[in-house]
C-alpha positions as CSV (number, residue, x, y, z in Angstrom):
1,M,0.7,29.4,-32.6
2,I,2.5,30.2,-35.8
3,F,0.8,30.4,-39.2
4,K,2.2,30.5,-42.8
5,L,0.5,33.4,-44.6
6,E,-1.3,32.6,-47.9
7,N,-1.3,36.3,-48.6
8,P,2.3,37.3,-47.6
9,A,1.6,41.0,-48.3
10,R,-0.3,41.1,-45.0
11,A,3.1,41.2,-43.3
12,A,4.5,44.0,-45.5
13,A,4.2,46.7,-42.9
14,L,6.4,44.7,-40.4
15,F,9.3,44.7,-43.0
16,A,8.8,48.2,-44.1
17,D,12.1,50.0,-45.2
18,W,14.2,46.7,-44.9
19,E,15.8,46.6,-48.2
20,E,16.6,42.9,-48.7
21,T,15.7,40.9,-51.9
22,I,15.0,37.9,-50.1
23,I,12.3,39.7,-48.0
24,W,10.6,41.4,-50.9
25,S,10.6,38.1,-52.9
26,C,8.8,36.4,-49.8
27,L,6.4,39.3,-49.5
28,Q,5.6,39.3,-53.3
29,G,4.9,35.4,-53.2
30,I,7.6,34.8,-55.7
31,M,9.8,32.7,-53.5
32,G,10.0,31.8,-50.0
33,E,7.3,31.9,-47.2
34,I,6.1,34.3,-44.5
35,Y,5.2,33.1,-41.1
36,V,3.3,35.1,-38.5
37,D,1.9,35.1,-35.0
38,D,-1.6,36.1,-36.2
39,V,-3.1,35.8,-39.8
40,D,-5.3,38.7,-39.5
41,R,-3.2,41.1,-37.5
42,P,0.3,40.0,-37.3
43,T,2.7,41.6,-34.9
44,S,5.7,39.3,-35.6
45,A,6.8,37.9,-38.7
46,K,9.5,35.7,-40.3
47,A,10.5,35.7,-44.0
48,V,12.0,32.4,-44.8
49,L,13.9,31.7,-48.1
50,G,16.6,29.0,-48.4
51,D,18.7,29.0,-45.2
52,F,17.7,32.5,-44.1
53,A,14.9,33.7,-41.8
54,F,14.4,37.4,-41.4
55,L,12.6,38.3,-38.3
56,A,10.6,41.5,-37.8
57,G,7.8,43.1,-35.7
58,T,7.6,42.3,-32.0
59,P,10.1,39.7,-30.9
60,N,8.3,36.4,-30.5
61,E,10.3,33.3,-29.1
62,E,7.7,30.9,-30.6
63,L,8.4,32.4,-34.1
64,I,12.2,32.0,-33.4
65,R,11.7,28.3,-32.4
66,H,9.4,27.5,-35.3
67,E,11.4,25.5,-38.0
68,T,14.8,26.4,-36.6
69,W,15.5,22.6,-36.5
70,K,16.1,23.2,-40.3
71,G,19.2,25.0,-39.3
72,L,18.0,28.4,-40.4
73,I,20.3,31.5,-40.2
74,L,18.2,34.0,-38.2
75,V,18.5,37.7,-39.1
76,P,17.2,40.1,-36.5
77,R,15.6,43.3,-37.6
78,D,16.7,45.2,-34.6
79,E,18.5,44.6,-31.2
80,S,15.3,43.5,-29.4
81,W,15.1,40.5,-31.9
82,A,18.9,39.9,-31.4
83,Q,18.5,39.6,-27.6
84,C,15.4,37.3,-28.0
85,I,17.5,35.1,-30.2
């Protein structure tokens, strides 16, 4: 199951050292949304703002499929995410 974080900072560790304004805007709750696989202990996360979804943590197919019907441009954190996409 996929959850929208009410406290987006909970996913900050998964996006650490990824210097993208979109991601940090989502994590700070300024714009966009963060979706995760677990509200309390997320291992996979997706930062969504506009047409873009940045994927981090452990690759998760359910997270990829979540809201892709909106035509989101998926941006993988690493090669393991790219292969999962």
